[in-house]
C-alpha positions in Angstrom: -22.3 5.1 6.5 -20.3 5.2 10.2 -19.7 1.0 9.7 -18.7 0.8 6.5 -16.3 4.3 7.1 -14.5 2.6 10.2 -14.2 -1.2 7.8 -13.2 0.6 5.5 -10.2 2.2 6.9 -9.6 -1.1 8.6 -8.9 -2.6 6.0 -6.9 0.2 4.6 -4.7 0.1 7.9 -4.0 -3.6 8.3 -2.6 -3.3 4.7 -0.4 -0.8 5.3 0.9 -1.1 8.1 2.6 -3.3 6.5 3.1 -2.9 3.1 5.8 -0.2 2.8 3.3 2.8 1.8 2.5 4.7 4.7 -0.5 3.8 6.7 -0.9 7.2 7.8 -0.6 8.7 4.9 -3.7 6.8 3.6 -5.5 7.1 6.0 -5.2 11.3 6.2 -6.4 10.6 2.2 -9.2 9.4 2.7 -10.3 10.5 5.8 -10.1 13.8 3.4 -12.0 12.3 0.8 -15.2 11.6 3.0 -14.8 15.0 4.4 -15.2 16.2 1.6 -18.0 14.2 0.4 -20.0 15.0 3.9 -19.5 12.5 6.4 -16.7 13.8 8.3 -15.5 11.2 10.9 -15.5 13.6 14.6 -12.2 14.6 15.7 -12.3 12.7 19.0 -13.5 10.1 17.2 -10.6 9.7 14.6 -8.2 9.4 17.0 -9.7 6.8 19.1 -10.5 4.9 15.8 -7.2 5.4 14.8 -5.2 4.3 18.3 -8.1 0.8 18.1 -6.6 0.3 14.3 -3.3 0.1 15.0 -3.9 -2.1 17.6 -4.9 -4.6 15.7 -2.2 -4.3 13.6 0.0 -5.0 17.0 -1.4 -8.1 17.4 -1.0 -9.2 13.7 2.8 -9.1 14.3 2.8 -10.6 18.1 0.8 -13.6 16.4 3.1 -14.0 13.0 5.8 -13.7 14.2 4.8 -15.3 17.9 7.5 -18.4 17.0 10.0 -15.5 16.7 9.3 -13.7 19.2 9.4 -16.6 21.6 13.3 -17.4 20.6 14.1 -13.7 21.3 12.9 -14.2 24.8 14.7 -17.9 25.1 17.1 -18.0 23.5 18.4 -15.1 20.9 17.9 -12.1 23.5 21.2 -10.5 21.6 18.2 -9.6 18.6 16.2 -7.8 22.1 19.1 -5.7 22.2 19.1 -4.7 18.8 15.3 -3.9 18.9 15.6 -1.5 21.6 19.1 -0.1 20.2 16.8 0.8 16.6 14.1 2.2 18.9 15.8 5.0 20.4 15.3 7.3 17.9 11.3 6.9 16.9 10.8 6.8 20.9 11.9 10.6 21.6 11.1 11.2 18.3 7.4 10.2 19.2 8.1 12.4 22.6 9.3 15.6 21.3 8.0 16.0 17.9 5.0 14.9 17.3 3.5 17.5 18.7 5.2 19.7 16.0 4.0 17.8 12.7 0.2 17.3 13.9 -1.0 20.0 11.8 0.4 17.8 8.3 -2.3 14.4 9.6 -4.4 17.5 8.6 -3.0 18.9 5.1 -3.4 16.1 2.6 -1.0 17.9 -0.1 1.7 17.8 2.4 0.9 13.8 2.8 1.0 13.9 -1.0 4.5 15.3 -1.6 6.0 13.0 1.2 4.8 10.0 -0.9 7.3 11.1 -3.3 10.4 10.6 -0.8 8.7 7.1 0.4 8.6 6.3 -3.2 12.2 7.3 -4.1 13.8 5.1 -0.8 11.5 2.1 -2.0 13.0 2.5 -5.8 16.9 3.6 -4.6 16.4 -0.1 -1.9 15.2 -1.7 -5.1 18.2 -0.8 -7.2 20.8 -2.1 -4.1 22.7 -5.6 -4.4 20.9 -8.2 -2.3 22.8 -8.8 1.6 23.2 -11.3 3.1 23.4 -10.4 7.0 20.8 -11.4 8.9 18.7 -10.1 12.3 21.2 -11.8 14.3 24.2 -10.7 12.8 23.2 -7.2 12.0 25.7 -4.7 14.2 24.4 -2.1 16.9 25.2 0.6 15.2 23.6 -0.1 11.8 20.6 -1.0 14.0 20.3 2.9 15.2 20.9 3.8 12.0 17.7 1.6 11.0 16.2 2.7 13.9 16.6 6.8 12.8 14.7 6.0 9.2 12.1 4.8 11.4 12.3 8.1 13.3 11.7 10.1 10.7 8.8 8.2 9.6 6.4 10.0 11.6 5.9 11.8 8.5 2.5 11.1 7.5 3.7 10.1 4.0 6.9 8.6 5.1 6.3 4.9 5.4 7.4 3.3 8.5 8.0 -0.5 7.0 9.2 1.3 3.5 12.2 3.5 5.5 13.6 0.4 7.7 13.9 -2.1 5.5 14.9 0.1 2.6 17.5 1.2 5.6 18.2 -2.7 6.4 18.7 -3.5 3.1 21.1 -0.3 2.5 23.3 -1.6 5.4 23.5 -5.2 3.5 20.5 -8.0 5.1 18.9 -9.8 3.7 15.3 -8.5 2.1 13.3 -11.0 4.1 15.5 -10.1 7.2 15.7 -6.7 6.1 11.4 -7.4 6.7 11.2 -9.3 9.6 13.5 -6.7 11.3 11.5 -3.9 10.6 8.6 -5.8 11.8 10.2 -6.9 14.7 11.0 -3.1 15.1 7.7 -2.0 14.8 6.5 -3.8 18.2 7.4 -1.0 20.5 6.5 1.6 18.4 3.1 0.4 17.4 3.1 -0.4 21.4 4.5 3.1 22.7 2.0 4.5 20.8 -0.7 2.8 21.5 -0.2 3.0 25.0 1.0 6.8 25.0 -2.6 8.0 22.5 -4.6 5.4 24.6 -4.2 6.5 28.0 -5.1 10.2 27.3 -7.8 9.3 24.3 -9.8 6.3 26.3 -9.8 8.4 29.3 -13.5 8.7 29.3 -15.4 5.6 27.2 -17.6 6.6 24.0 -20.7 5.2 23.6 -21.5 1.7 23.2 -22.2 1.2 19.6 -18.9 3.2 18.8 -17.1 1.0 20.9 -18.5 -2.0 19.2 -17.4 -0.2 16.3 -14.3 0.4 17.7 -13.7 -3.2 18.3 -14.9 -4.7 14.7 -12.1 -2.5 13.2 -9.6 -3.9 15.4 -10.6 -7.2 14.3 -10.4 -6.1 10.9 -7.6 -4.7 11.0 -6.1 -7.4 12.5 -7.1 -10.5 9.9 -6.1 -7.9 7.3 -2.7 -7.2 8.6 -1.6 -11.3 9.1 -2.2 -11.3 5.0 -0.3 -8.0 4.7 3.1 -9.4 6.3 2.2 -12.5 4.3 2.0 -10.9 1.9 5.6 -8.3 1.8 8.0 -11.0 3.0 6.7 -13.2 -0.1 6.8 -10.3 -3.0 10.3 -9.0 -0.9 11.9 -12.9 -1.6 10.4 -11.5 -5.4 11.9 -8.5 -5.5 9.4 -7.1 -6.4 9.6 -3.6 -4.3 9.4 -1.1 -6.6 6.2 -1.9 -7.5 5.1 -0.3 -4.2 8.0 3.0 -5.5 5.2 3.1 -8.1 2.0 2.6 -5.8 3.2 6.0 -3.9 4.5 7.9 -6.3 1.0 7.6 -8.2 -0.9 8.3 -5.5 1.2 11.2 -4.1 0.5 12.7 -8.3 -3.0 12.0 -7.4 -3.5 13.8 -4.0 -1.1 16.7 -5.1 -3.2 17.3 -8.0 -6.2 16.8 -6.4 -5.4 19.1 -3.8 -4.4 21.5 -6.0 -6.7 21.5 -8.8 -9.8 21.0 -7.0 -12.0 23.3 -5.8 -14.2 21.5 -3.0 -10.7 21.1 -0.7 -10.7 25.1 0.1 
């Protein structure tokens, strides 16, 4: 059963890390569902799995945007500065505030409520006029503003990609450029989280069987993540941001009702 749970969580992570629906929120809800069905994952293994699956999605970004990243390194270095500036708020939030919100990662009711925040942001962004600003023409001040929205997404249920894409559209970026900057901004955010948490969680190696499961999870989240990035860019070009809004609003409604009315959660 653990194999099935890990592969399912890897698929969910690969999809929801990039589509603007909150990967952390979905993982909290699914893990709680399995817990109530009698298949809980031990806390230590859950934390290791979280690091592994995020590493898989990090690889997805690096592979999908390998040419863009090479251009940044060799020719387009101003965008590197924008990414650095945009990463500052999330870095500060990760080091100073994450422990204060850790309890929320075990509370599906709070996650369900925060899904509505993501939905509201996406609906707002879907109604904004299309801008013409590219990553190259983005100002440092606007990059910092987008970074503040990324820091806000430390809360489970608030989508990192949804927040940053909405902020990018709000400051006048093209939809696909807002998505591209959001995904590039995810590289230091995910890499930093993997290094910080991985250093603590992998201080003692788990059993060989679980290591194999983790590697399988990395592979699945990587492959699914590639598909999710492609879908995100395509759907944003078609102006379908509201699709994701209605999904998280519907899911939030289901989760809140489940937590308030279903007796098993007590």
